N, C-alpha and C positions, 0 to 999 in steps of 0.2 A: 503493500500500499504506499502510495505517495505520502511522504511526511508533511505534516502542516503545522504552521508556527502562529500562534494566536496573535492578532492585530490589536492595537489600542483602539478604544471607542473613540468616535469624534466627540469633541467637546460640542456644547450647545450652539456656540457662535460659528463653528465649522459646519455643523449641520444645516444651520440657517443659511449659511452662504451657499451651500448647495442648491437649496430649494429656492433661494433668490435668484441664482444664475438661470434656473429652469424657467421661473416666473418672468424674468426680464429679458430673456433671450428673444430677438427679433430678427426677421429676414429683412436685412437692410438693404436699401437701393440707393441711398446719398451718402457719399463719401468725400472726404477731404483728400487731396493727393499726397500729403507729406508721407514720408516713408515709415515702414513698420521695422522696428530694431530687429537685426538679425537674430539675436537671442530669443526674441518673443515669437518670431515666426518658427524657430526651431523648437520651442516648446508647444506650440500649437500642433506642429506635424507630430511630435512625440505623443501628444494627446491622441490624436487621430490613429497613429499605429498601435496604441495600446488599447484599443477598442476590442471587444470579444468578437471572435467569428466562428462560425459553424465548422466543425471538424479542425479547427485551429489552422483554417486553410488561408488566412490573411489575404484575401483576393484583391485589396486595394493596391493602386499604384497612383502617385502623385506626379503631376507634370506642373512644375512653376513656369509661368509664362511671363518673361522680362522683356521680350522683344517687342517694340511698339508697333511695328509692322504687323507682327503676327497677332496681335491684340486687335488691330484694325480688321484683319481678315476675320477673326472670331465673332467681332462685333456685327460685320456684315451678314455672317451666317445666322446669328441671333436675330437680327432685324428682319431677315427674310422670313424665318419661321414665325416671328411675332405677327407679321401680316397675315401668314397663311392660318395661324391659331384664330386670329381675329375673324377672319372670314367664314372659319369652321363653327364659330359661336353663334352665327346667325344674328339674332335680334339684339345680342349683347356685343356687337362688334365694336361699335363706337365707344361704348363704355370701357371696354378692354383697351382700346387704342389709346386712351387716356391715361392709363397706368403706366408708371414707370416699372419696367420688369427686370432691369439689370443695370450694372453699374461698371462694366469691363473698361470703358476708357476713363473712369473717373478714380477708380479706387488704386490704393497703393500696391496690391498684390493680387494677382490672379492665379489660383490654383485649380487645375483640372483633376478630378478624381476619375479613376478608371476602374473597370475590372481587368484583371490579368488574363493573359492568353492561356490556352491548355488547361482550362477550367474542369473539363470532363473527367480529369484524372482525379479530382477530388470527389469521391463517392460518400465519404462519412457525412451523414446529415443531410445529403443531396439526393438520395437515390430516388425518393419519391417527392421531394420538394427541391428541384434544382435551383429555384430562384433564391434560395437562401445565401447565394454569394452576393446577390444585390442587398439583401437585408444586412449582411455583414459590413458591406461598404456603407450602407446608411448609418450604422452604428458609429462606424469612424467619422463620418461628417457630423454627426450629432456629438460626439466627443469634443471635435474641433469648434464647433459652434459655441458649446458652453464655455469652452477654454477661452475662446475669443471674448466673450462676454466678461469673464472674470478678469480679463487683461485690460478691459476698457476699450475694446475694439468692436467694430460692427462686421457682419458677415453676411452675405446673401447667397442663396443657392439658385443659381440659374439652370432650367432644365429645358429651355426653349431652343433647341438646335437640333440639326440632323446628325445622330451619332456617327453614321459611317463618314460624312464629309469632315467632321471634327477630328475623327479618328486619322483619316488621311493628312489632314493639316498638320497634325502633331507627330506624324510618322509613327503610329502606334503599329504593333505587329499584327499579323493577321490573328483573328479571334479575341483581341482586346476590343473593349467597348467603353467609351466615355459615359459617365453617369452625371456628372455634375460640374458646371463651371462656377467655382467659388469665388466670390468678390470679397475682398478682405481689406480693411483699412480704418483708419481713423475717422470719427464721425462727429459732428457737432452736437448730437444728442440723439437718444434713443426714441423710437415712436413709443408714445404712452400706451398703445395697443397694437395689436398686429396691423400692418398698413393695409391690408386687404379688407380688415374689418372696420378700419377707419375710413376706407373709400367706399364702404357699403357694398362690397362685392359679396361678402359672406359673413355669417357670424359664427362664434364658437358654439357648439352643441352642448346642451347640459349634459354632465357626466351620467347622470341617472338614466339617461336615454341609451347609453352605450355599454353599461354594465348589467350583465345578467347573472344569475345564480343558478347553475346546474342547467340551463338551457339559454337560448337566444334571448337577448333582451326584448322584452315585449313592445316597447315603444321605438325600437330601432327598425330602420327600413331594410 
């Protein structure tokens, strides 16, 4: 059996800080361009890499985009998909087009999170649920998001892009797939509520609608 070492409990203020980071985390879209300190960026990537992963497969790969011309190309891809998404929304097209959905050209750091190639060799935990590699990457992104909030930085997850074209743009190997363009940087302030809630796009659902006991929640769709 693997040996285990007891860990000290969190103090009350440490526990409160964890819940505060969760409550105050925001999907940020407005950034200042001043740089992120290298040691801070290193800590954020450390946090991401220390996320849990199914079968300990660690499927995440990170691409830091520092070339301005490459960012411009990424922005063009995102903007093209933004228009296509708006058209697919029908009657909400114009409402969507008024939203700011990314900050690729504004933020200090852009990090692309991708799934590694050759994932089919990882069977542990994925035989009947192969998309658990995506779930593992989402855990890494959330770790990074919470760490960013604790560091006083903003982070935004952009998913409006064509994965194949972004993979080609970043010279990813065959089988790798980008999941997220993360905009990271200093902000003038955090949104007091999620931006899409403030813009009237959607509202947070009540918890009691989403939690069931021994069966599907009665009020859930």
